[in-house]
DOGU-683148 format. One record per residue (C-alpha): residue number from 1; z, y, x. Coordinates in steps of 0.5 Angstrom, whole numbers. Example, Ala and Ser with C-alpha at 12.3 -4.5 7.8 and 13.67 -1.06 7.14 Angstrom:
# residues 2
num/Z/Y/X
1/16/-9/25 $
2/14/-2/27 $
***
This chain:
# residues 436
num/Z/Y/X
1/24/-44/-42 $
2/22/-39/-37 $
3/18/-36/-43 $
4/24/-36/-48 $
5/28/-33/-42 $
6/23/-27/-41 $
7/22/-25/-48 $
8/30/-25/-49 $
9/30/-20/-43 $
10/25/-15/-46 $
11/30/-12/-51 $
12/35/-11/-45 $
13/29/-8/-41 $
14/27/-3/-47 $
15/34/0/-48 $
16/35/0/-40 $
17/29/4/-39 $
18/30/9/-45 $
19/37/10/-43 $
20/36/10/-35 $
21/29/12/-34 $
22/30/11/-26 $
23/31/3/-27 $
24/25/3/-32 $
25/21/6/-27 $
26/24/1/-22 $
27/22/-5/-26 $
28/15/-2/-27 $
29/14/-2/-19 $
30/18/-9/-18 $
31/13/-12/-23 $
32/7/-9/-19 $
33/10/-13/-13 $
34/12/-19/-16 $
35/7/-20/-21 $
36/9/-23/-28 $
37/2/-28/-28 $
38/6/-31/-21 $
39/12/-33/-26 $
40/7/-36/-31 $
41/2/-40/-27 $
42/-3/-35/-28 $
43/-2/-34/-35 $
44/-2/-27/-38 $
45/4/-27/-43 $
46/8/-23/-38 $
47/4/-17/-38 $
48/8/-14/-44 $
49/13/-12/-38 $
50/8/-7/-36 $
51/7/-3/-42 $
52/14/-4/-45 $
53/17/-1/-38 $
54/13/5/-37 $
55/13/6/-44 $
56/20/6/-45 $
57/21/10/-39 $
58/17/16/-41 $
59/20/16/-47 $
60/27/16/-44 $
61/25/21/-39 $
62/22/26/-44 $
63/29/25/-48 $
64/33/26/-42 $
65/29/31/-38 $
66/33/36/-34 $
67/31/42/-30 $
68/30/41/-23 $
69/29/45/-17 $
70/23/41/-16 $
71/17/43/-20 $
72/12/37/-21 $
73/6/42/-22 $
74/8/45/-15 $
75/7/38/-12 $
76/0/37/-9 $
77/1/29/-10 $
78/1/30/-17 $
79/-6/34/-17 $
80/-9/30/-12 $
81/-8/24/-15 $
82/-11/27/-22 $
83/-17/29/-17 $
84/-18/22/-15 $
85/-18/19/-22 $
86/-23/24/-24 $
87/-27/23/-18 $
88/-27/15/-20 $
89/-30/17/-27 $
90/-35/22/-24 $
91/-37/16/-19 $
92/-38/12/-26 $
93/-42/17/-30 $
94/-47/19/-25 $
95/-48/12/-22 $
96/-56/11/-22 $
97/-55/3/-22 $
98/-52/-1/-28 $
99/-44/-1/-27 $
100/-40/-7/-26 $
101/-37/-10/-32 $
102/-30/-8/-31 $
103/-31/-1/-27 $
104/-28/3/-33 $
105/-22/-2/-33 $
106/-20/-1/-26 $
107/-22/7/-27 $
108/-16/7/-32 $
109/-12/3/-27 $
110/-12/10/-23 $
111/-10/14/-30 $
112/-4/9/-30 $
113/-2/11/-23 $
114/-3/18/-24 $
115/2/17/-30 $
116/7/13/-25 $
117/6/19/-20 $
118/8/24/-25 $
119/14/20/-27 $
120/17/19/-19 $
121/16/26/-18 $
122/20/28/-25 $
123/26/22/-24 $
124/27/21/-17 $
125/29/28/-15 $
126/35/28/-10 $
127/37/24/-4 $
128/42/19/-7 $
129/36/17/-12 $
130/31/17/-7 $
131/35/12/-2 $
132/37/8/-8 $
133/30/7/-10 $
134/27/5/-3 $
135/33/0/-2 $
136/31/-3/-8 $
137/24/-3/-7 $
138/25/-6/0 $
139/29/-11/-3 $
140/24/-13/-8 $
141/19/-14/-3 $
142/24/-18/1 $
143/24/-23/-5 $
144/17/-23/-5 $
145/17/-25/3 $
146/22/-30/2 $
147/17/-33/-4 $
148/12/-33/1 $
149/15/-36/6 $
150/17/-42/1 $
151/10/-42/-1 $
152/8/-43/7 $
153/12/-49/8 $
154/10/-52/1 $
155/2/-52/4 $
156/0/-45/2 $
157/-2/-44/9 $
158/-5/-37/8 $
159/-1/-34/2 $
160/-7/-34/-2 $
161/-5/-31/-9 $
162/2/-29/-7 $
163/1/-22/-10 $
164/-3/-24/-16 $
165/-8/-20/-19 $
166/-6/-14/-15 $
167/-7/-16/-8 $
168/-8/-24/-8 $
169/-12/-24/-2 $
170/-8/-26/4 $
171/-11/-20/8 $
172/-8/-16/2 $
173/-2/-19/2 $
174/-1/-18/10 $
175/-3/-10/9 $
176/2/-10/3 $
177/7/-13/8 $
178/5/-8/14 $
179/7/-2/9 $
180/14/-4/9 $
181/16/-7/15 $
182/17/-1/19 $
183/22/2/14 $
184/26/-5/14 $
185/26/-5/22 $
186/28/2/22 $
187/34/1/17 $
188/36/-5/22 $
189/36/0/28 $
190/39/6/24 $
191/43/4/19 $
192/49/8/17 $
193/54/2/17 $
194/53/-6/18 $
195/51/-7/11 $
196/45/-3/12 $
197/43/-6/18 $
198/44/-13/16 $
199/40/-11/10 $
200/35/-9/15 $
201/35/-15/19 $
202/34/-20/13 $
203/28/-15/11 $
204/25/-15/17 $
205/25/-22/19 $
206/22/-24/12 $
207/17/-19/12 $
208/15/-20/19 $
209/14/-28/17 $
210/10/-26/11 $
211/5/-22/15 $
212/5/-27/21 $
213/4/-33/16 $
214/-2/-30/12 $
215/-6/-31/19 $
216/-9/-24/18 $
217/-13/-20/23 $
218/-13/-14/20 $
219/-5/-15/18 $
220/-4/-16/26 $
221/-7/-10/28 $
222/-3/-6/22 $
223/3/-9/25 $
224/2/-7/32 $
225/0/0/30 $
226/5/1/25 $
227/10/-1/30 $
228/8/3/36 $
229/8/9/31 $
230/15/7/29 $
231/17/7/37 $
232/14/14/38 $
233/18/17/33 $
234/25/13/31 $
235/31/16/34 $
236/33/9/37 $
237/27/8/42 $
238/31/4/47 $
239/34/-1/42 $
240/27/-2/39 $
241/24/-3/46 $
242/30/-9/47 $
243/29/-12/40 $
244/22/-12/40 $
245/22/-15/47 $
246/27/-21/45 $
247/23/-22/39 $
248/16/-23/43 $
249/19/-27/48 $
250/23/-32/43 $
251/17/-32/38 $
252/11/-33/42 $
253/12/-40/44 $
254/13/-42/36 $
255/6/-39/35 $
256/1/-45/33 $
257/-6/-45/37 $
258/-10/-44/31 $
259/-6/-38/29 $
260/-8/-35/37 $
261/-15/-37/36 $
262/-16/-33/30 $
263/-13/-27/33 $
264/-17/-28/39 $
265/-23/-26/35 $
266/-21/-19/33 $
267/-24/-18/40 $
268/-31/-17/38 $
269/-36/-21/42 $
270/-44/-22/42 $
271/-48/-29/40 $
272/-43/-35/39 $
273/-37/-31/41 $
274/-38/-27/34 $
275/-34/-29/28 $
276/-38/-29/22 $
277/-32/-26/18 $
278/-31/-20/23 $
279/-38/-19/25 $
280/-40/-19/18 $
281/-35/-13/17 $
282/-39/-9/22 $
283/-45/-10/19 $
284/-42/-8/12 $
285/-39/-2/15 $
286/-46/0/17 $
287/-49/-1/10 $
288/-43/3/7 $
289/-45/9/12 $
290/-53/8/10 $
291/-51/8/2 $
292/-46/14/3 $
293/-52/18/6 $
294/-56/17/0 $
295/-51/18/-5 $
296/-46/23/-1 $
297/-43/27/-7 $
298/-41/22/-12 $
299/-43/15/-9 $
300/-46/9/-13 $
301/-40/8/-17 $
302/-33/4/-17 $
303/-34/-3/-15 $
304/-42/-2/-14 $
305/-42/-3/-7 $
306/-44/-11/-7 $
307/-50/-9/-12 $
308/-52/-3/-8 $
309/-53/-6/-1 $
310/-59/-10/-2 $
311/-64/-5/-1 $
312/-61/-4/6 $
313/-62/-11/9 $
314/-69/-9/12 $
315/-66/-3/15 $
316/-62/-7/19 $
317/-67/-13/20 $
318/-68/-14/28 $
319/-62/-10/30 $
320/-57/-16/27 $
321/-57/-23/28 $
322/-61/-26/23 $
323/-56/-31/21 $
324/-51/-26/21 $
325/-55/-22/17 $
326/-56/-27/12 $
327/-49/-28/11 $
328/-47/-21/10 $
329/-52/-20/5 $
330/-50/-26/0 $
331/-49/-23/-7 $
332/-42/-24/-7 $
333/-40/-21/-1 $
334/-36/-14/-2 $
335/-35/-9/3 $
336/-29/-10/7 $
337/-27/-3/8 $
338/-23/2/4 $
339/-26/8/8 $
340/-34/6/9 $
341/-35/2/3 $
342/-31/4/-2 $
343/-29/11/-1 $
344/-35/14/2 $
345/-40/9/-1 $
346/-38/8/-8 $
347/-34/15/-9 $
348/-38/20/-4 $
349/-34/26/-2 $
350/-32/28/-9 $
351/-27/22/-8 $
352/-26/21/0 $
353/-23/28/0 $
354/-17/28/-4 $
355/-16/21/-2 $
356/-15/23/5 $
357/-12/29/3 $
358/-6/25/0 $
359/-5/21/7 $
360/-6/27/12 $
361/-2/32/8 $
362/4/28/9 $
363/3/27/16 $
364/2/35/17 $
365/8/37/12 $
366/12/32/16 $
367/10/35/23 $
368/11/42/20 $
369/18/40/18 $
370/23/44/23 $
371/28/40/27 $
372/34/43/23 $
373/32/40/17 $
374/33/33/20 $
375/40/36/23 $
376/42/38/16 $
377/48/35/14 $
378/46/29/9 $
379/39/29/12 $
380/39/24/17 $
381/39/18/13 $
382/33/21/9 $
383/29/23/16 $
384/30/16/18 $
385/27/13/12 $
386/21/18/12 $
387/20/16/20 $
388/20/9/17 $
389/15/10/11 $
390/10/14/16 $
391/10/9/21 $
392/9/4/15 $
393/3/8/12 $
394/0/9/19 $
395/0/1/20 $
396/-3/0/13 $
397/-8/5/14 $
398/-11/1/20 $
399/-10/-5/16 $
400/-14/-3/10 $
401/-20/-1/15 $
402/-22/-8/14 $
403/-21/-10/7 $
404/-22/-7/0 $
405/-16/-4/-2 $
406/-17/2/-6 $
407/-14/-1/-12 $
408/-8/-3/-9 $
409/-3/3/-12 $
410/3/2/-6 $
411/0/7/-1 $
412/-1/13/-6 $
413/6/11/-9 $
414/9/11/-2 $
415/6/18/0 $
416/9/21/-6 $
417/16/18/-4 $
418/14/21/3 $
419/13/28/0 $
420/19/28/-4 $
421/23/26/2 $
422/20/32/5 $
423/21/37/-1 $
424/29/35/-2 $
425/30/36/6 $
426/27/43/6 $
427/31/44/-1 $
428/38/42/3 $
429/36/46/9 $
430/35/52/5 $
431/42/51/1 $
432/45/50/8 $
433/42/57/11 $
434/44/61/4 $
435/51/58/5 $
436/52/60/12 $
***
């Protein structure tokens, strides 16, 4: 029955995506959040929604394309995303060891991401569409979080597999939640009306529960970091301070002893105090730096870190506990760091430069934005959205220090939306100055 209903929806999705590319874009992004394989018990019959929605959205966009004041080729995200894709391909072409069997498949996923960047820049071009898109995405994230809460009480204690094949690991689920939590919280704090504030309150609670239920230490670090960044940048600091204080006082008594014990291992000790899971990450980071030093330009190739790490075992012998070293160099162990073991080790400088450029340029452009931009009529809601979005990106970037998240698309997606917010606010400011 579920499959039949899904198939009956496909023609509607195709027509809607062609007539209204905005909603086709939303459907594609939503399908990457609540993955179709999760709806079909791991089956692949739902994957057609990706090709259908993105293909029909492209057709609809090309048929209805209108001139806008924002030129896609003038947006840095368009070119940097392309550079990231080309850098990944270069890492595979110049790799000196045999490639992972799915390396080129995942490289193609970055080409799809570049197409998605192009569509976002071409379709979401004004204040109304931008706010609507982010609200709808936040709604889908809230639904995923609600599903996660349900799964937790049904026995999935760390929400493993909640994100399907995209971010199924509990740490990936937590990092994903961290990306959107500050947006929801700032909507609760700064919503223009009670409806918006209520939406923010529900989303905040659901996403927070999802992050906590993963028992992810990296997720907790990102949650705290993103919340602190939001506190420093939101225009409702007092309200946030009161809200967070109340939440902490009410919530701490309900945290289980097992959760508190796991979080206590964030502080790395020595010997028996060091948890192998967290301790092995530190060792892997050292290996990642060694691999990068030997392959500084193009790295060892996407997904190749696990294969490239073995020769460096002897370099660390004598400096690392032998049992921890054995655990770290098990064949299946991946790097557990987007920065040290994926960007630097697998992609080298040619990949690391555009990836960090994407992240840092957003914060730099936001910093340069004049205070008058936020003061312009109609820009306050965009400024509040940007504030939450930046805090989410900051917290997410902390979380992915501890996991392999290079192939999770949502950081790049949110960066593109952030850049578009700044461009739209700047355009509105220019129009205001001209009219005056």
